[in-house]
Structure formats: C-alpha cells, structure tokens
N, C-alpha and C positions, 0 to 999 in steps of 0.2 A: 836367465833367463828367459825360456821360449814359453810365449802366451798365446794363446791360440784364439782367434777373432771370430765370430760370425756376425756377418750382417743382418738384421732385418728390416725390411723396408713394407710398407699396407699404404694404398688409397680406397677411400671410402668408397669413390664412385668408379665407374667403371668406365666412364668417358676420357678418350685419349690413350686407352692400353692398346688399341690396335694400332697405335704409330710406333715407328721405327726407335723412336726414341723418348721415352715419356715419362714420368713423376718417378716412376721407380729407378727406372735406370739412372736418374738423378740423382736420387737419394742414395743410390748405390754408389756413384763414382764419388761423392762427396764423402761418405763413410770412408772407401778405399783410401782416399788421397790422403783421410785422418790416420789409419793403420799405418799407411807407409811412411807417415811423419814419425809414426814412434816405433819404426823397425829399430832403433838404439837401445830400444826397452825390450827389446824382445819381440815384438807383435808381429804375426804373420797372419793371414786370410787362411780359413778354409776354404774348402773346395764347393762345399753346398751353399745352394742361395735359399734365401727363404723370405719368399717374397709372396703377400698376399696382397693381390688387385680386387678391387670393388668389395668390400667386406668393413663392415662397420667397425670401430675402435671399442663400440662398448659391451662386446662380447668376445669371449677369451676362448672360443668355439670356432679356430680359424686354423685351416690346414697349414699351414706353413709354421704360426707361430707354435703348435701342439706339437710339430717334427721338431723346432728348434726345442721344446722344452724337455724332450724324450733323449734329445743328443745332449742337453745341459748333464739330466740325470744320469746318464751314462758315464759320462766325464771324459767328452770328448769335447769340449768348448770352455774357453778359459774366460772370454772376456765377450758379452753382447754391445754391437755398437748400434745405434741409430742414427737417425739423422735431428729426429725432434723427439720429446719423450712422450707427446699423445700419437706419435707414429707405433710405439707400444701399447698405448691403452688409454683411453681417455675417462677410465673409471679408478677414483681413488681405492676402491676396497678390490680392484682386480688389482693396482698394483702394486698394495701390501703385501699381494698372495704371490703376485709374483717375485718380489722382493725377496720373500720368506722362500720361495724355492730357488731363487739364485743362491741367496746364504745356504741353504743347506748345501748346495754343490759345491760351492767357494766360489762362486763365480761373479764376475764383476758388470756392472751394466755403465756405459757410455753414452750421452747423448753430446754429437757432434758440434752443434750449431751455438747452444745452450749452455756448451761446458761443463757438464755434471760426469764427476767419474765417482761412483759408488765405492770405487778403493779406497778413496780416502773419507776418514769423517766429515769434514767441511762439504764434500761435496755431497753423502748423503743427508745431511742436514740440511743444506742447500734446496738439495732436490723437494725432499719434505714440506719443507715451507713453499716451495713453489704447488705444490700439488694441493695445500693444504689452502690457499688462497683459490685456486680452483675449486677446491668444494665448497668452500663459501662461497661461492658464487654462486653455484648450482643450490646452496641451500636460499639463500635470497630470493632466488628465483621461482622455487619450490613454494617458497612463503609467501611471495606475491600470487603465484598460481592458486595457492590458498584461500589468500585472502577474497580474492577475485571469486570463487569460488560460493565460499560464505556470503558473502554479500548478494552474488546473484540469487544464489538459494533464498536469503532472506526479503528478496523481492519477488519469491513465490514461483523462478525460472527452472525449469527442468536443465539438469546441466549434461544430462548424458547417461552412457549406460544400458544395460538393457531394461528395458520398460517393464513394470509391473504386469500380470496378465490382467488385461481388460484393457489395455492400453497402448496407444502406437504413438512413438514422435509425431510434433508436428510444429517443427520450428523450435524454439524455446522452451514450448509448452506442450501438452499431452493431449490426445483426442481419443475420446472413446471408440472402444471396438465394441458394438453393442451384443455380439455372438458370445465374446469371451466374456463382456461386461454381466451377459444371462449367470454366466456359470457363478463368478464371485459371488453372483448375489444368491445362488443357490446355496454358495458353500455358506454363507452368512446366515440362512434362515435354520438348514441344516445343523448349524452349531447350537444354534438358539432352541432349537428344539429337542436335541439330542445329549448336548452339553458334554462332550467328548469328542477331543481331536481323532483320537486312535479308530472310536466307532464312526464318527463321519468319512474318513479315509476307508474304513472299512467297508461301506454302507456305497460308498462311490466306486470301491472296486468292485463289488457283487452287481453291482448296474453297469457294469464295462464303462464309467466316465472316465475317460483319459483326460492328462494335460492336453490343451491343444499345441499342436505343432507351429511355431514360430522361427522367424527367419532373423539371421543377424544383420547386419551392416557388411559382412563379408561374404553373405550368401548360404552361409551355414546355417544346419535347422536343426532345434530342439525343442524337446517335449517330446508327445505322441507316447506316455509312460504313464502308469499309475500315478496318482498323488502319494506323496509320504506326509507322515504329520509334522518334519519339519517345515515342507509346502505349503500345509493348510495352515498352519500356525502361522507365519509369514503374511500370510495373507490375510487372515483374522487381524493381525496386529502390526498393520502396515496403513498410518493414517492418510496415506494417498489416497486412498479411496474417499475419505470425506473433503477432498480439496485442499490438504496440508502437503507441504515438504517437507521433510524433516533432516535437520543436518545437527550433528553432534549432539544429539539427547533434545534438541529442541525443533517445536514445529512453527512452521511460519504459513500465512496463507497462501497458498498456491494460483497460479493463473489458468490452471485447467479445471475443467467441470466435477464436482463427486460424482464418484459412482453410485455410493449407497447415501442414504437417508442416516443425519444424525441420530435418532432416535435408535435405528438397529444398531449403529455403531457402538453406541453407550450401551446397551444391553448385551452385547457380545462381550465390552472390556471388561465389563461388572463380572458376569462369569468366567471370563479367563483368570481374573484376578483372585476370584472364590479359589480357582480350581489349582492356581499356583502356589496358594497358601497351603492349601491341603497337602500339595503334595514336598512342599520345604516343609512340614510336621511330619511327613513320614520319610523323607531323609534324614530329618535328625534322629531317628530311632534307628534307621538304617544305613548302615554305611557301604550299601553296595556303589561304587562311585562310577560303574557302566551302563546302572539302568539306564534305560532310555534311547541308549547309542550303542550298544551292541546287538550282531544281527549274525545270520548263519549265510551260507553261502546261496541263498534264495533270496535273501533279504528281508528274512521274514524275522522280526526281532523276538532276540530272548531274556527271556523276565526273571526280574530276581525272585530267587525262593528262598525259603529258609527252612531248616529241618533241624530237631532237638532230639539226642540221643544220649542217654547215661547223664543228663546235665548240660552236655556240652552242643554248642548251638556248632550249624554247618549254615553255609549260605553256599548258593549254587546259582546258575543263567540257565534257565533251562526253555528248550520248547515251546512254544504258547500247545503244541500237538500234546506234549507232555502232561504240560499242567492243565490241560482242560478239555482233553481228548475223552478221558475216560478208559476204561479199562482196556477196550480194542486199541489204544493206543500203545496203550504200554506194553500188550502182547506183542504189538506187530513191532515193539522195538523201533518206532520211530522219533525222529528229533536228537536232541543234543542236551546233556545233562553236564555242562564244566563247573567242577568246584573254581566258585567264584576267587580263590587267594591265588590259585594260580593263573588263572587267565588276568588280573588286576596287576601282580607284579611281572609277568610278561610286558602289558601295556606300559607300567611303569619304566622298566628298565628300556625299552625302545624308545619312549619319549625322552627319557634323561642323557639319552645314547646324542638325540639331536642337539641337547644344550652343550655337550663336550667342546665342541667346535665350533665356538662363536663366529668365526671367518666364513665358514660354509654353509652357518644358519643365515648369516646375512647376505650370504649371494643366492640361498634357495627365497628369501624374501625380498629380492630383489633390491635390498636398501644399502645405499654406497654411505661409508662411515668415514669420516677422519682418524689419521693414525693417533692423534692423542685423544681419541676416545674408544680404541681398541681394549684397553685395560679397562675403562668402566665397564663395556659388554662383556666381558670376560667375568668382572665381579657381579655383574645382574644374570649371565647365565648362571652362574655358582650358587647364586640364594636361588633361583628357582630349583636348580637340583636339590639342593638341600631340603627345598619345600616340598618336593615329589618323595625323597625318602623319609618323609616323617610317617608316623603311625597313621595320619588321616589323609595322607597323599592331598596337600594343600592345594587347590587351585588344577587339577587333572582335568575336571571334567569340564571348565569352563575351553580349555586347548581341545578338546577331543570333539570331532565332528561326528564320525563315525567308527566303528571296531569292527570288523568282518573276521569270521569262524572260518575258513575253507578247512578241505580235508588235509590239505599238506601246508597250510601257510596261513598266517593271522596277518591281516592289512590294516591300517592303521591309517586314518584320514586327520591332518591336524590345522585346523584353524589359523590362517599365518598371521592374520589380524589379531586375534585373539596372544598370539605369542609376541606382537609388537608393542601390543598394549601392557604385559606383563614385564616385558625390556624398556619400558619408557620410552619408546621409539614411534614412529609414524609410518604404516604400510601404506601400499598402493592398494586401496579397496579392491582393485580388478586383480590381485597375484591370486596365482593358482593355489590350492590344498595343497598342502605337504603331506606325502604318503610315505608311511612308512611300511616296514614288514619285514619277518623274521620265518626262516622253515620250520613247520614244528609238524609231527602228525600226531594223530588224533588215534589214542589205544583207548579200546572200549572194555570197561572190565563190570558185567550186565549193562546197566543202561548209566553209569558214568563215563563221564569221557576223560580223559588225561591228556595233556597237551606234552610231548617227548619228543626231545632233540633228536636230529638224526644220531649222534653217538649213544643214545640210551636214555640220558638221565632227564630227567624231567626238567620242561622249558624254565619252568622259575624253581628259583634253590627253596627247598622245603625247610621248612622248621625241624630241628631234633625231635626225631618221632622217640617221645620220652615214654609211651605203653613199651615200646620194642626192647629202648634200652635197661628198663626194670624188667623185662623179660630174661635177657642176658644175664644180667647182673643176678637173677633168680635161677638160672641154669647154673651159671658157676658156683655158686651156692649150694647147688644140689652136690653139683659134682666133685666138690671138696668133701661132703659126706661121703659119699658113695667111695672114692677113692681111697679111703680110711680101712674099706673094707670089713666095718663092724656093721653096714646096716646093708639088705638087698632093695632093689628098687622097689618091691611090692611092698615092703615094709614101710621103706622111706614115703611112698605113696599115700599110705594109710595115713601114717603123721601129719603130712602136709595137706590131707583132705583131696586128693586127684587122683585119676586113673593113673595104671603102671605105664599106659601105652601113651598118653600124656605127656609124663614125668621123662619118659623115652627120648621122644620127638623134640624138648624142650631142653633136654641135657645136650644136645647136640650142638647148640648155641654155644656153648664154653669154648667150642673148639672154632670158633669165625678167627680169622686173620685179625693181626691187628691194625690191619688196611681197610679191611671190611670193616671193623669195628669203627675206625675213626670215618669213615665216611657216612656212616649211620648216624654219626654225631653232629655231623656238619651238614646233614640232608644233602650231600650230592651222591649218593648209590644210586643205582639202576631205577626207573619209577618201576613200581610194583614192590618192593623189597619191605615187606612190615613182617610182622607176627606170624601172619596165616602163611604167607607163602615161606619163610621158612620153618614152620613147622608142620609144614605138609608132609605126608606120608612118606614123598621122594628122598625126604631129608637133604641135610647139606653136605655136600663135597668135602671130603677130610681134606685131602690135599688142597696147600692153598692157592696154587694155582689156578685150579678149576674154581675154588672159590671166585676168584676174581674176575674170571671169563662172564661169570653167572650174575653176580654183585655189582661188579664196578664199571663205571662209563666209559666207553672207548674201550673195554677189552671185549675180543671175538673168542 
C-alpha cells in the first residue's frame, strides 16, 4: 500500500540559512534517507517542501506548517516525517492539537532520530511519555520562577510589569513621578469628598482631566484617554501607594517610597468598604448580572432598570440619557433600552461556547497542559458551563470585563485570569483579555431595542409566550363555536364580552400553521411575533407558506 510522506523541517534562528548546505538541508536528507529505507513498506516522498527557517517552535503560526496541515486536511499526505520531535513543536498543548489533527485525517507521525512512529500504539505511548517529561521540566522551571518572584516581592522588590500611575521603574524598586503623583493624590481626595467612583470619573471628564500618556519598554505609548470607573477603583484600592507590594492577596513592605499618607488611605478604604457592602445588598435583590459591565458604542454605561406592569416585573439595561435625561431625552429617542433577559442570555451563550473547546481555551490562555490533564480540564470546563446554565448564572459576573452593545454587533471582553482561577490553573497575568463577539442587529420598537440575528430570530431563545398561546387557544375555541353555525360573531362577541372586530381578528389565529405554532411554543419565531402583531388589522395570511415567510426564522 502506497504511503505518501511529507518531510517537515524547522530552524529557530536565521543564522546559517544563507549557506549552500544548512541545517534544514541536513534534516531533510536524514528524513529522506529514512523514507527510502521504508520503500518496501510503500513509503514515497511527495514533491512539496515544508521548510520553516528562523521561526520558533513555540507557535503554530508558521507558513510551511500551515501548508502542511492544509495538505493533511485535504487528504494528500499519509505520514509526516521530522528529524526530531521538537522540530514539529516545543509545546505540549500544540503537540496535542497537532496529533488530534493528524488522527482526524488518518495521518501518522514519525521522528527519525528518536524512533517514534505513531502508526503503532507503543510509539504513541513513548512519544506522550517523552513530552510529559518535557512538560514536567517546564512546570518545575515555572514553579522555581514563581517561588523566586514570591520571595522577591516578600522583600518588597518591584518585579516588573506596567508600573502604576505615579511611579516609574528604578531598578528593582519604583521612583515617584511627581506630576503623575499629584493626579493620584487628587483622585484620592476627590473620592473622599464625593464618595462615589462614578461621580469622580464624571468630574474628571467634565474638567477634561485625562490619564497621562506613558511609554512601555517597547516604546509603545498608552494613556491620553478619560478615566474609567475601573481605572479609578484600581488606583483607590492599590496598596502600592502606601509603600506596599501586593502578592497573592498579601501585602509586604516595599522598598519604594509611599505616594499618599496612611490616614488618607485608611479613610478611602473605609468608604470603599461601605459602598461595596451597599452594592452587595442591591445585587442580592436584583438579578441584573451585567450591571456595571455593559456599555453602548460610545463607552457610556447602560444602567440596570426595572418596571412592573400587571404584577409582572420587567428588567432592562438603559442608557443614562433615557433614565436621567427627562422628557427631552425621551422625545428625542436617544439612547438604548435593551431587555435584560435577551442580552444576558446572549452573553451567557457566547461565554459557554468559549468553554466548549478546552484545548482552544488553553491556547488562548497561553497555558501548556499535559495530556493526562486534558480530561481534567474538560471536566472543569463542563462544570463551569453547567454553572452558567443555571438560573442564577453562577460566576458569570466575575468572568466578564466589559460588554459592548454596538449597532450590528455585541462584543464581550472576558478576563483570562478569572477563567484560569475558575479552572484551577495559573495563567500569566500579562495574558491579553479574550474578546468574544456575535453579529446581531438592533431593532427598535418605540424605545425598546431587541437583539435580532441575521435570520430574523431573536438573538437569545425567548421563553414561551404564554399570553399568545392562550390567545391561540381562545381563537380555536371561538372558531369551534362559530363553525357549528348556531351563533354569529356579533352574538358570540356579546356573550364573551368583547367587540366583534376584536373577535374577528383573534379567530384568524385558529388558522396558524402547525409549524408557526410550534415555533411560538419553542420561542424560535421571528422577533416581533406576538399577540399584537398577529391580531393587527392586516391579519394573518391564509396560506401556510405566506405565514412561514412572515413568522418563521430563516424564511424570506
């Protein structure tokens, strides 16, 4: 049986690649000789060359490797041959993903110098054992680094990263930047006077006080924008400003000078604690889990609001312009008023999809995981998904950084450190946030905005419209009476206490197709399908195809 073999070669540095015979050529010759030795087994080389020169093995984003994976997926390669395992990848997580891709395509993997051949069970076991030891070595090294960082911070040393506002790095400690320090002290004093982080942010914004522009080691600049509530809260709660270094929930006396006085710090912390206690009492009475995290396209927060009608409670996320803008704002129709249930269900579904693929999630967290722990991660992800599926959406708020409602899209920023904590692993604090997104359009009915997918169905599965189902039941009952011919609509309307015009419009619902009724029961009908729209003067189409085009998602 013919076995099509592809040789993959890689070299981390570009040194020597300009030579007529370099490391890539040497790897290829050794692999070609091995393939030739297996000619009796039907092995033969493909013509394509897959060489990655000057690219690290710590990433899968390599041109030749991506071409190789595409050819494997297309079914053009049966065996991948490499000189050593680390030529393919140095990451255990990446290796697990590659082996999974190989298995799906029925492709085997062979390492020439290490005698690994995944066409056999013994070769697969040996390879996993080798990579497990390599992973163990990396984890031990990481533990040593973490222990060193912990010991250094216990001695009050600054261990790098972006320095807090008001300081700049000075070797293994920090030095005060007086211009920025004056702004930090002003923020502390403002909060002590006002007592509200949001009002402090608004006051700074009114006075056009922006965060200072600062430069990173790489030369990139950041800052120059208005202060957010999160930034102000981080400044007010950071003990580094009283000369302490925080590590894993503990504070140690730092080697850097304090920026504010202890009395001012204690007063601010006491007020923050009082406000947090008040906020928790409100949250216990309110299920608005996105409060404080959801904003509109301009970055302005949407405030949790409640309404009650006919003993039924309704929740919304409302632009502050609508909530506090008075009659003028309402007439001008500015701002958003989004039903809370819909946007919350949409966010939950997107976050749950993140945990549906543990290997991809580990890659986005930049965490390597041993093969024997993949099952553990899958179970941990399943537990998080189950918690998010509950009525209280347990732990969702801790995972979210911000939810942005844009005209045609909802974007969700998820905290990678919070995800790692939920899964019981440790992520690099420098890992960038994870952004999720889904395309939806905002349809407005009055001042209420509904999230609708491109196929016309609501972005989140709606609950069964019990009121509409009762109306359909009433229509069928009235139609059973009318079709007997013993009573006219006028007489029946008088008996039922309704107008003849209303009864005429309702009776049309008795002729809804079974598919439309099932969609209404499942909550998957097009957005806007309710009792008011179905009993409008225009009426319900008689033919079922016409009903499907109007009321079912994905039909035009």
